[in-house]
C-alpha positions in Angstrom: -35.2 -258.8 58.7 -32.0 -260.1 60.4 -28.8 -258.5 61.5 -25.2 -259.5 62.2 -22.4 -258.1 64.3 -18.9 -257.3 63.0 -15.9 -255.4 64.3 -14.4 -252.5 62.4 -10.7 -251.5 62.5 -11.1 -249.4 65.7 -12.5 -252.3 67.7 -16.0 -250.9 67.7 -18.9 -253.2 67.1 -21.1 -252.3 64.1 -24.5 -253.8 63.6 -25.5 -254.2 60.0 -29.1 -255.1 59.1 -29.6 -257.6 56.4 -32.6 -257.0 54.2 -33.6 -258.5 50.9 -31.6 -256.0 48.9 -28.4 -256.6 50.8 -28.8 -260.4 50.6 -29.5 -260.1 46.8 -26.4 -257.9 46.3 -24.1 -260.1 48.3 -25.4 -263.2 46.5 -24.9 -261.6 43.1 -21.3 -260.6 44.0 -20.5 -264.1 45.2 -22.1 -265.7 42.1 -20.2 -263.5 39.7 -16.9 -264.1 41.5 -17.4 -267.9 41.4 -18.5 -267.6 37.7 -15.4 -265.6 36.8 -13.1 -268.1 38.6 -14.8 -271.0 36.8 -14.4 -269.2 33.5 -10.6 -268.9 33.9 -10.4 -272.5 35.0 -12.3 -273.8 31.9 -10.1 -271.9 29.4 -7.9 -274.1 27.2 -4.3 -273.2 27.8 -2.9 -276.1 25.8 -0.3 -275.0 23.2 0.1 -271.6 24.8 3.7 -270.7 25.5 3.5 -267.8 27.9 7.2 -267.1 27.8 6.9 -266.4 24.1 3.3 -265.0 24.0 3.7 -262.3 26.8 6.8 -260.6 25.2 5.2 -260.8 21.7 2.0 -259.2 23.1 3.9 -256.4 24.8 5.8 -255.7 21.5 2.6 -255.6 19.5 1.0 -253.2 22.0 4.1 -251.1 21.9 3.8 -250.8 18.1 0.1 -250.1 18.3 0.0 -247.4 21.0 3.5 -246.0 21.1 4.1 -245.8 17.4 0.7 -245.0 15.8 0.8 -244.1 12.1 -1.4 -244.2 9.0 0.0 -245.9 5.9 -2.8 -247.3 3.7 -5.0 -244.2 4.2 -4.6 -240.5 5.0 -5.7 -238.6 8.1 -8.3 -236.8 6.0 -9.8 -240.0 4.7 -9.8 -241.6 8.1 -11.5 -238.5 9.6 -14.2 -238.8 6.9 -14.7 -242.5 7.8 -15.1 -241.5 11.5 -17.8 -239.0 10.5 -19.6 -241.7 8.6 -19.6 -243.9 11.7 -20.9 -241.0 13.8 -23.6 -240.4 11.1 -24.7 -244.0 11.3 -25.0 -243.8 15.1 -26.8 -240.5 14.9 -29.3 -241.7 12.4 -30.2 -244.9 14.3 -30.4 -242.9 17.5 -32.8 -240.2 16.1 -35.1 -242.7 14.5 -35.1 -244.9 17.6 -35.8 -241.9 19.9 -38.8 -240.8 17.9 -40.4 -244.2 17.9 -39.5 -244.8 21.5 -41.1 -241.6 22.6 -44.6 -242.8 21.5 -44.1 -246.3 22.8 -42.9 -245.0 26.2 -46.1 -243.0 26.6 -48.0 -246.3 26.3 -45.5 -248.1 28.6 -45.8 -245.6 31.4 -48.3 -246.9 34.0 -49.5 -243.4 34.9 -50.3 -242.5 31.3 -51.7 -245.8 30.0 -53.8 -248.7 31.2 -52.1 -251.7 32.8 -52.7 -254.1 29.9 -51.1 -251.9 27.2 -48.2 -251.1 29.5 -47.4 -254.7 30.2 -47.6 -255.7 26.5 -45.2 -252.9 25.5 -42.7 -253.7 28.4 -42.7 -257.4 27.5 -42.1 -256.6 23.8 -39.2 -254.3 24.5 -37.7 -256.8 27.1 -37.6 -259.5 24.3 -35.9 -257.0 21.9 -33.4 -255.9 24.5 -32.5 -259.5 25.3 -31.2 -260.0 21.8 -27.7 -258.5 21.1 -27.5 -255.6 18.6 -25.2 -257.6 16.4 -27.7 -260.4 16.0 -30.5 -257.9 15.1 -28.2 -256.4 12.4 -27.6 -259.9 11.0 -31.3 -260.7 11.1 -32.2 -257.6 9.1 -29.2 -258.2 6.8 -31.1 -261.3 5.5 -33.7 -259.0 3.9 -31.7 -255.8 3.4 -28.3 -257.3 2.7 -25.1 -256.5 4.5 -24.4 -252.8 4.6 -25.3 -249.5 6.3 -29.1 -250.1 5.9 -29.0 -253.3 7.9 -26.7 -251.7 10.5 -29.0 -248.7 11.0 -32.1 -250.8 11.3 -30.5 -253.2 13.7 -29.1 -250.4 15.9 -32.4 -248.5 15.8 -34.3 -251.7 16.8 -32.2 -252.2 19.9 -32.2 -248.4 20.6 -35.9 -248.5 20.8 -35.9 -251.2 23.5 -33.3 -249.3 25.5 -34.9 -245.8 25.2 -38.5 -247.0 25.8 -37.4 -248.4 29.2 -35.6 -245.1 30.0 -38.3 -242.8 28.8 -41.2 -244.7 30.5 -39.4 -244.7 33.8 -38.9 -241.0 33.5 -42.6 -240.5 32.7 -43.6 -242.6 35.7 -41.7 -240.2 38.0 -43.9 -237.3 37.1 -46.0 -236.2 40.0 -49.4 -237.8 39.9 -51.0 -234.8 41.6 -50.1 -232.6 38.6 -51.7 -235.1 36.2 -54.8 -235.4 38.3 -55.1 -231.6 38.5 -54.9 -231.3 34.7 -57.5 -234.0 34.3 -59.8 -232.2 36.7 -59.4 -229.0 34.8 -60.7 -230.8 31.6 -57.3 -231.3 29.9 -57.2 -234.2 27.4 -54.5 -236.9 27.3 -52.4 -235.1 24.6 -52.5 -231.9 26.5 -51.3 -233.6 29.7 -48.4 -235.2 27.8 -47.2 -232.1 26.0 -47.9 -229.6 28.7 -46.8 -231.5 31.8 -45.1 -234.8 31.2 -42.6 -234.0 28.4 -41.6 -230.6 29.7 -40.9 -231.9 33.2 -38.8 -234.8 31.8 -37.1 -233.1 28.9 -33.6 -233.0 30.5 -33.8 -236.7 31.2 -35.0 -237.5 27.7 -32.1 -235.6 26.2 -29.4 -237.1 28.5 -30.7 -240.7 28.0 -30.9 -240.2 24.2 -27.3 -238.9 24.0 -26.1 -241.7 26.2 -27.7 -244.1 23.6 -26.0 -242.2 20.8 -22.7 -242.8 22.6 -23.5 -246.5 22.8 -24.5 -246.6 19.1 -21.2 -245.1 18.1 -19.3 -248.0 19.6 -21.7 -250.4 18.0 -21.3 -248.7 14.6 -17.6 -249.2 14.8 -18.1 -252.9 15.3 -20.8 -253.0 12.6 -18.4 -251.4 10.1 -16.5 -254.7 10.0 -19.1 -257.3 11.0 -22.0 -256.0 8.8 -20.0 -254.2 6.1 -21.5 -250.9 7.1 -18.3 -249.0 6.3 -16.9 -246.2 8.3 -13.9 -246.3 10.5 -14.8 -249.8 11.7 -14.2 -251.2 8.2 -10.8 -249.4 8.1 -9.9 -250.9 11.4 -10.8 -254.3 10.2 -8.7 -254.0 7.0 -5.7 -252.7 8.9 -5.8 -255.5 11.5 -7.0 -258.5 9.5 -5.9 -257.7 5.9 -2.8 -255.4 6.1 -1.6 -256.6 9.5 -0.5 -253.0 10.1 -0.4 -252.6 13.9 0.7 -249.0 13.7 -2.4 -248.1 11.7 -4.6 -250.1 14.1 -3.1 -248.0 16.9 -3.8 -244.7 15.2 -7.4 -245.6 14.3 -8.0 -246.8 17.9 -6.8 -243.4 19.1 -9.2 -241.6 16.8 -12.1 -243.7 18.0 -11.1 -243.1 21.6 -10.9 -239.4 21.1 -14.5 -239.3 19.7 -15.7 -241.6 22.5 -14.2 -239.4 25.2 -15.9 -236.4 23.6 -19.2 -238.1 23.5 -18.7 -239.4 27.1 -18.0 -235.9 28.3 -21.1 -234.4 26.7 -23.2 -237.3 27.9 -22.0 -236.9 31.5 -22.7 -233.1 31.4 -26.2 -233.7 30.1 -26.9 -236.3 32.7 -25.7 -234.0 35.5 -27.9 -231.1 34.2 -30.8 -233.5 34.1 -30.2 -234.6 37.7 -29.8 -231.0 38.9 -33.0 -229.9 37.3 -34.9 -233.0 38.4 
């Protein structure tokens, strides 16, 4: 462990210890900063007239967000499409959560043996490394473009996300409690449903709802990319087919309202989980 000396604004000397975590954090920040600068430098700016593009972009944003309106559809129909998108996200989240619960029990080191835990963690790491859109397109080969492929793809990625979250919550359970139940003659299932799940229920609910929030955003994109329907398809038609910026703005506001509601509920659930934990 090393240390360095720096002066603060009041002229006092502050000694900061450098450990492995601080070095890693500083290195990551420097790397990301350099990577961002390199990305801007490598962009192709040929043929871009900023004097024309900037005012045109401002005018488009003005039409989208200051003058939102629906023309090719009604508010009631748009609301139904939003509910379809929410339903797709909810279905993929529920299915993924049920499967993830059992896989997480095998991935938790304090509830399973080392070999099974490592196999499951490697498996979900591979799944999590592949973007959700790619999983949807992979399943679209067999199921065809539509809501089925979208639900399966989102469920697949939800499993990888929730298994990691659930297993980490299970591993935080006090080992003394587990050992006491084993000493009293309790079997594995009794330990799980009497001690592990009840003590981590608030975390499980908050993480599941957080994934539901993520799946809603993904479902909006899948409405256009995978033909899953919902408000994402309406947004695609308004922007790419009708070129109706006013309708794009209204649909965007509707999506933002739902997202803010889900974010509020998710934050409250996470806060309750932290307080109870």
